[in-house]
C-alpha positions as CSV (number, residue, x, y, z in Angstrom):
1,M,-37.4,53.3,-2.7
2,T,-34.2,52.6,-4.6
3,L,-33.4,49.1,-5.9
4,S,-30.9,48.4,-3.0
5,F,-31.0,44.7,-3.8
6,D,-29.4,45.1,-7.2
7,T,-27.0,47.6,-5.9
8,Y,-25.7,45.4,-3.1
9,M,-25.6,42.2,-5.2
10,E,-23.6,44.0,-7.8
11,E,-20.9,44.6,-5.1
12,N,-20.2,40.8,-5.3
13,A,-20.1,40.5,-9.1
14,G,-16.4,40.3,-9.1
15,V,-16.4,37.3,-6.6
16,L,-19.0,35.4,-8.6
17,S,-17.8,36.2,-12.2
18,G,-16.8,33.1,-14.2
19,R,-17.4,30.7,-11.2
20,V,-19.3,27.5,-10.9
21,V,-21.8,28.2,-8.1
22,L,-24.3,26.2,-6.2
23,A,-27.1,28.2,-4.7
24,A,-28.8,26.9,-1.5
25,F,-32.5,27.0,-2.4
26,S,-35.3,26.5,0.2
27,G,-37.9,28.2,-1.9
28,G,-38.5,31.0,0.6
29,K,-38.3,34.7,-0.3
30,D,-34.7,35.3,0.3
31,S,-33.3,32.2,-1.6
32,C,-35.9,32.9,-4.5
33,A,-34.6,36.4,-4.8
34,L,-30.9,35.3,-4.8
35,L,-31.5,32.5,-7.4
36,H,-33.6,34.8,-9.6
37,W,-30.9,37.5,-9.6
38,L,-28.2,34.9,-10.5
39,Y,-30.4,33.6,-13.2
40,L,-31.0,37.0,-14.8
41,N,-27.2,37.6,-14.7
42,I,-25.9,34.3,-15.8
43,K,-24.5,35.4,-19.2
44,R,-23.2,38.8,-18.0
45,L,-21.3,37.2,-15.1
46,G,-20.3,34.1,-17.0
47,I,-21.4,31.8,-14.2
48,S,-22.4,28.1,-14.3
49,L,-25.5,28.1,-12.0
50,H,-26.8,25.1,-10.0
51,A,-29.4,25.0,-7.1
52,C,-29.7,22.5,-4.3
53,H,-32.8,22.1,-2.0
54,V,-32.4,20.1,1.3
55,N,-35.6,18.5,2.5
56,H,-35.2,18.3,6.3
57,M,-38.1,15.8,6.7
58,I,-39.6,17.8,9.5
59,R,-42.8,18.9,8.0
60,G,-44.0,15.9,6.1
61,E,-46.1,16.7,2.9
62,N,-45.4,20.3,3.3
63,A,-41.7,19.7,3.0
64,D,-42.3,17.6,-0.1
65,R,-44.4,20.3,-1.5
66,D,-41.5,22.9,-1.0
67,E,-39.1,20.4,-2.7
68,E,-41.4,20.1,-5.7
69,F,-41.8,23.9,-5.9
70,C,-38.1,24.4,-6.0
71,R,-37.8,21.7,-8.7
72,L,-40.4,23.4,-10.9
73,F,-38.9,26.8,-10.3
74,C,-35.5,25.6,-11.6
75,E,-37.0,23.6,-14.5
76,K,-38.9,26.7,-15.7
77,R,-35.6,28.6,-15.9
78,D,-33.4,25.6,-17.0
79,I,-31.3,25.8,-13.8
80,A,-29.6,22.6,-12.8
81,F,-31.4,21.3,-9.7
82,Y,-30.4,18.9,-6.9
83,A,-32.6,17.7,-4.0
84,E,-31.2,16.1,-0.9
85,K,-33.2,14.5,1.9
86,R,-31.9,14.5,5.5
87,N,-33.7,13.0,8.4
88,V,-33.3,15.9,10.9
89,P,-35.7,14.7,13.6
90,E,-33.8,11.3,13.7
91,L,-30.5,13.1,14.2
92,A,-31.8,15.5,16.7
93,A,-33.3,12.7,18.7
94,S,-30.3,10.4,18.6
95,Q,-27.8,13.1,19.6
96,G,-30.0,15.1,21.9
97,Q,-29.9,18.2,19.8
98,G,-32.5,20.9,19.0
99,L,-34.1,20.7,15.6
100,E,-32.6,24.0,14.4
101,H,-29.1,22.9,15.3
102,A,-29.5,19.5,13.7
103,A,-31.1,20.9,10.5
104,R,-28.2,23.5,10.1
105,K,-25.6,20.7,10.5
106,L,-27.2,18.3,8.0
107,R,-28.0,21.1,5.5
108,Y,-24.4,22.2,5.2
109,E,-23.2,18.7,5.0
110,A,-25.7,18.0,2.1
111,L,-24.7,21.3,0.3
112,E,-21.0,20.4,0.6
113,L,-21.6,17.0,-0.8
114,V,-23.4,18.2,-3.8
115,R,-20.7,20.9,-4.3
116,K,-18.0,18.4,-4.4
117,R,-20.1,16.2,-6.7
118,I,-20.6,18.9,-9.3
119,Q,-17.2,20.5,-8.7
120,A,-18.7,23.9,-7.8
121,E,-16.4,26.6,-6.5
122,L,-18.9,28.3,-4.2
123,I,-21.9,27.6,-2.2
124,L,-24.1,30.7,-2.1
125,T,-26.5,31.2,0.8
126,A,-29.2,33.9,1.1
127,H,-28.5,35.2,4.6
128,T,-29.6,38.8,4.9
129,K,-28.9,41.8,7.2
130,D,-31.9,40.8,9.2
131,D,-30.5,37.3,9.7
132,M,-27.3,39.0,11.0
133,A,-29.3,40.9,13.7
134,E,-31.3,37.8,14.6
135,T,-28.0,36.0,15.1
136,F,-26.8,38.7,17.5
137,F,-29.6,38.3,19.9
138,I,-29.6,34.4,19.7
139,R,-25.9,34.4,20.6
140,V,-26.6,36.8,23.6
141,F,-29.3,34.4,24.8
142,Q,-27.0,31.4,24.4
143,G,-24.2,33.0,26.5
144,A,-21.9,34.4,23.9
145,S,-18.8,36.3,25.1
146,P,-17.7,39.8,24.0
147,F,-15.4,38.0,21.5
148,S,-18.1,35.8,20.0
149,L,-20.9,38.2,19.1
150,G,-19.4,38.7,15.6
151,G,-21.8,38.4,12.7
152,I,-22.2,35.8,10.1
153,K,-19.1,35.8,8.0
154,Q,-19.5,36.6,4.3
155,E,-16.9,33.9,3.4
156,R,-16.3,30.7,5.3
157,G,-14.4,28.0,3.3
158,S,-16.5,27.3,0.1
159,I,-19.5,29.3,1.6
160,F,-20.1,32.8,0.2
161,R,-23.0,35.0,1.3
162,P,-23.7,37.8,-1.1
163,M,-26.8,39.3,0.6
164,L,-25.6,40.4,4.0
165,K,-26.0,44.1,3.4
166,I,-29.6,43.5,2.0
167,S,-32.6,43.9,4.3
168,T,-35.9,42.0,4.3
169,E,-37.5,45.1,2.9
170,D,-35.0,45.1,0.0
171,V,-35.8,41.5,-0.7
172,L,-39.6,42.0,-0.6
173,E,-39.3,44.9,-3.0
174,Y,-37.2,42.8,-5.4
175,I,-39.7,39.9,-5.3
176,K,-42.6,42.4,-5.9
177,N,-41.0,44.2,-8.8
178,N,-40.0,41.0,-10.5
179,E,-43.2,39.1,-9.8
180,I,-41.3,36.1,-8.4
181,E,-43.2,33.2,-7.0
182,T,-42.1,31.8,-3.6
183,T,-43.2,29.2,-1.1
184,F,-43.6,29.5,2.7
185,D,-42.4,27.4,5.5
186,E,-45.2,27.6,8.1
187,T,-42.7,26.6,10.9
188,N,-41.4,30.2,10.4
189,L,-44.4,31.3,12.4
190,D,-43.8,28.9,15.2
191,G,-42.5,30.8,18.3
192,A,-41.2,27.6,19.8
193,Y,-38.2,28.1,17.5
194,L,-35.8,30.6,19.1
195,R,-34.9,32.4,15.8
196,N,-38.6,32.9,15.0
197,W,-39.2,34.4,18.3
198,V,-36.3,36.7,18.0
199,R,-37.4,37.6,14.4
200,S,-40.9,38.6,15.3
201,G,-40.6,39.6,19.0
202,I,-37.4,41.4,19.2
203,V,-36.0,42.3,15.7
204,G,-39.6,43.0,14.6
205,E,-40.1,45.5,17.4
206,I,-36.8,47.2,16.9
207,K,-37.6,47.7,13.1
208,R,-41.0,49.1,14.1
209,Y,-39.5,51.5,16.5
210,N,-36.4,52.6,14.6
211,P,-34.8,50.4,11.8
212,A,-31.6,52.3,12.0
213,F,-31.0,50.6,15.4
214,L,-30.3,47.3,13.6
215,D,-27.3,48.9,11.9
216,K,-26.0,49.8,15.4
217,V,-26.4,46.2,16.3
218,I,-24.4,45.0,13.3
219,Q,-21.6,47.6,14.0
220,L,-21.4,46.0,17.5
221,M,-21.0,42.6,15.9
222,Q,-18.3,43.9,13.6
223,Q,-16.4,45.3,16.6
224,S,-16.7,42.0,18.4
225,A,-15.3,40.3,15.3
226,E,-12.3,42.7,15.3
227,L,-11.7,42.1,18.9
228,D,-11.7,38.4,18.4
229,S,-9.3,38.8,15.5
230,E,-6.9,40.8,17.6
231,T,-7.1,38.2,20.4
232,E,-6.4,35.5,17.9
233,K,-3.0,37.2,17.1
234,R,-2.1,36.9,20.8
235,L,-3.5,33.6,21.9
236,G,-4.0,31.5,18.7
237,G,-0.8,29.5,19.6
238,V,-2.1,28.3,23.0
239,Y,-4.0,25.5,21.3
240,F,-3.4,23.5,18.2
241,N,-5.1,20.8,16.0
242,D,-3.6,17.3,16.3
243,G,-5.2,14.5,14.2
244,G,-8.7,15.9,14.5
245,C,-8.4,16.8,18.2
246,C,-8.0,20.3,19.6
247,V,-5.2,20.2,22.2
248,A,-3.8,22.7,24.7
249,K,-1.3,22.3,27.6
250,A,-3.2,23.0,30.7
251,S,-0.3,24.9,32.5
252,R,-0.2,27.4,29.5
253,L,-3.9,27.8,29.6
254,M,-4.2,28.3,33.3
255,S,-1.4,30.9,33.3
256,L,-3.8,33.2,31.4
257,T,-6.4,35.6,32.8
258,P,-9.9,34.2,33.2
259,V,-11.0,36.1,30.1
260,E,-8.2,34.8,28.0
261,Q,-8.8,31.3,29.3
262,A,-12.5,31.4,28.2
263,W,-11.5,32.8,24.8
264,V,-9.1,29.9,24.2
265,V,-11.6,27.2,25.4
266,R,-14.4,28.7,23.2
267,R,-12.2,28.8,20.2
268,M,-11.2,25.0,20.8
269,L,-14.8,24.1,21.1
270,S,-15.9,26.2,18.0
271,E,-13.6,24.1,15.9
272,F,-16.3,21.5,16.2
273,F,-19.7,22.9,17.2
274,R,-21.4,26.1,18.3
275,A,-20.1,26.7,21.8
276,E,-22.2,28.1,24.6
277,K,-21.0,29.7,27.8
278,R,-22.1,26.5,29.8
279,H,-19.8,24.4,27.5
280,V,-16.8,26.7,28.1
281,E,-17.4,26.7,31.8
282,A,-17.6,23.0,32.0
283,V,-14.3,22.5,30.1
284,L,-12.5,25.2,32.2
285,K,-13.8,23.4,35.4
286,L,-12.3,20.1,34.0
287,A,-8.9,21.8,33.3
288,E,-8.9,23.4,36.8
289,S,-9.6,20.2,38.6
290,G,-6.2,18.7,37.8
291,E,-7.7,15.2,37.8
292,S,-7.8,13.0,34.8
293,A,-11.5,13.0,33.7
294,R,-13.7,13.2,30.6
295,I,-17.0,15.1,30.0
296,D,-19.6,14.9,27.3
297,L,-20.2,17.8,24.9
298,P,-22.6,18.3,22.1
299,D,-22.7,16.3,18.8
300,G,-20.7,13.4,20.2
301,F,-17.7,15.4,21.2
302,H,-15.8,15.1,24.6
303,G,-13.6,17.3,26.7
304,E,-10.8,15.6,28.5
305,Y,-8.1,16.6,31.0
306,S,-5.3,14.1,31.5
307,Y,-1.8,14.5,32.7
308,G,-1.6,18.2,32.0
309,V,-3.2,18.0,28.6
310,L,-6.7,19.4,27.7
311,R,-8.2,17.7,24.7
312,I,-11.4,18.2,22.7
313,F,-12.3,15.3,20.3
314,H,-15.2,13.3,18.9
315,S,-16.1,9.9,20.3
316,E,-15.3,8.3,16.9
317,L,-11.7,8.7,17.7
318,I,-11.9,6.3,20.6
319,K,-14.4,3.9,19.2
320,P,-13.6,0.3,20.4
321,V,-11.7,-1.9,18.0
322,Y,-12.0,-5.7,17.6
323,V,-10.3,-7.3,14.6
324,V,-9.1,-10.8,14.1
325,K,-5.9,-11.4,12.2
326,K,-6.2,-14.7,10.5
327,A,-3.4,-17.1,10.1
328,G,-1.2,-16.0,7.1
329,Q,-2.0,-12.4,7.4
330,T,1.2,-10.3,7.8
331,E,-0.4,-6.8,7.8
332,L,-3.6,-5.2,9.2
333,N,-4.9,-1.7,8.5
334,I,-6.8,-0.3,11.4
335,N,-8.0,3.2,11.9
336,S,-5.3,4.7,9.8
337,S,-2.7,2.5,11.6
338,V,-0.7,-0.3,10.0
339,L,0.2,-3.3,12.1
340,T,2.8,-5.6,10.7
341,F,3.4,-9.2,11.9
342,S,6.6,-11.3,11.5
343,G,8.4,-14.4,12.8
344,G,6.1,-16.9,14.4
345,L,3.1,-14.6,14.5
346,E,2.6,-14.6,10.7
347,D,0.7,-17.9,10.8
348,A,-1.0,-17.3,14.1
349,E,-4.6,-16.1,14.7
350,I,-4.4,-13.0,16.8
351,I,-7.1,-10.6,18.2
352,I,-6.4,-6.9,17.8
353,R,-8.6,-4.8,20.1
354,T,-8.7,-1.8,22.4
355,R,-8.6,-2.2,26.2
356,K,-11.3,-3.6,28.3
357,N,-11.8,-3.8,32.2
358,G,-9.7,-6.4,33.8
359,D,-6.9,-6.5,31.2
360,R,-3.6,-7.8,32.6
361,I,-0.1,-8.2,31.3
362,G,1.4,-10.9,33.3
363,N,0.7,-10.1,36.9
364,K,0.2,-6.4,36.4
365,K,-3.0,-4.6,35.6
366,L,-2.8,-2.8,32.2
367,K,-4.6,0.2,33.9
368,D,-1.8,0.5,36.5
369,I,0.8,0.3,33.7
370,F,-0.9,3.2,31.9
371,I,-1.0,5.2,35.1
372,N,2.7,4.5,35.9
373,T,3.6,5.6,32.4
374,K,1.4,8.7,32.6
375,T,-0.6,7.7,29.5
376,E,-3.4,10.1,28.8
377,L,-6.9,8.8,28.9
378,F,-7.4,9.5,25.2
379,N,-4.3,7.4,24.3
380,R,-5.4,4.6,26.6
381,D,-8.6,4.2,24.8
382,R,-6.9,4.3,21.4
383,A,-4.0,2.0,22.2
384,L,-4.1,-1.2,20.2
385,I,-3.7,-4.5,22.0
386,A,-2.7,-7.9,20.5
387,E,-4.1,-11.0,22.3
388,K,-3.2,-14.6,21.5
389,D,-4.8,-17.6,23.1
390,G,-6.4,-15.3,25.7
391,K,-3.2,-13.5,26.7
392,I,-1.9,-10.1,25.9
393,I,1.3,-10.4,23.9
394,W,1.7,-6.8,22.8
395,A,0.2,-3.4,23.9
396,E,0.9,-0.2,22.1
397,S,3.4,2.0,23.8
398,V,3.7,-0.1,26.9
399,F,4.5,-3.7,26.0
400,Q,6.8,-4.6,23.2
401,N,7.0,-7.6,21.0
402,N,9.7,-7.9,18.3
403,C,7.3,-9.7,15.9
404,I,4.8,-6.8,16.0
405,S,5.3,-3.3,14.7
406,L,2.9,-0.4,14.4
407,R,2.9,2.6,12.2
408,R,0.3,5.3,12.7
409,E,-0.4,7.8,9.9
410,A,0.8,11.4,10.4
411,G,-1.7,13.3,12.7
412,E,-2.9,10.2,14.1
């Protein structure tokens, strides 16, 4: 058997050369092979090598054992090492996520934090050709469309994956020939995790029958990515990002074919989380209804249709506000907005908040005013309100007061 590992890794030498790199290091066979190869080629490539292990706090003492293994592996080779702990079970429970999804989210957040701290240019992960094939079947089971079966991208922001042409067999050969020690995550044998079931039950059977079939799977993934890219050229302008929201005009969206509608909505959702068919269908149903409404989506995100606008955003953007302006204060900074007070209001104590049930301006309900002005649900929940002595004296966009002025930052 040829040393395919070295051959394929060498294809990425130009990308890595002279860079400060942070390798994601679990201690498993794939990441050990990656880190070992980088270590052997430090001087030739002129790289500054760092490694980061993320302890997901799922496996108790075994997780701590793996962290210590990674630390010693790096110390033995004088590789700069960083360990980050993230409470994956806590996040999964609080947000109703699966452990796999929560672990992925927190792992990449931790890696990016370390990357910025050490000013690394690239985060290197050890995803292989086998991981690509596993991802295909996982996406099929989760309700992917023909546009979203594309493989794991080699480059995404600061992430670079140099091992996507390398098979598990190539990794095992490299590990054996170089006598590299590794650790083992026993949860990789747990069939309750979808990826493990796919790895052993589907990809494993395909490899036993005919390993070349996996290349056909990856070709299909590449074709899906090409189809998605071509569709992006035609439909990418249907939606846009506005201050952390993904926004589309419902009339423009609904003028498309059903397949195109699904593509746009999936793309909007994918700006924030891994979208499944059920999420796409729920958002499309929302847009089709024509009634102002809001639905819950994964990871604290919401989908909203209101007055012809479809919007995807995180709940943090509509978090309630309650701030007291003390006498003498002339300016308040609230959620990237600046409120300025003048005249007799400079020396007054004023409550700045967002709306609540029963709000009235004079003899009119604030809710009715919002409806009459066709103010979107999203903007209603973000609108700042000034209250003095129990009465609303100013409300953003609907009730003016010459002594109060507001400036929102761009994109807000």
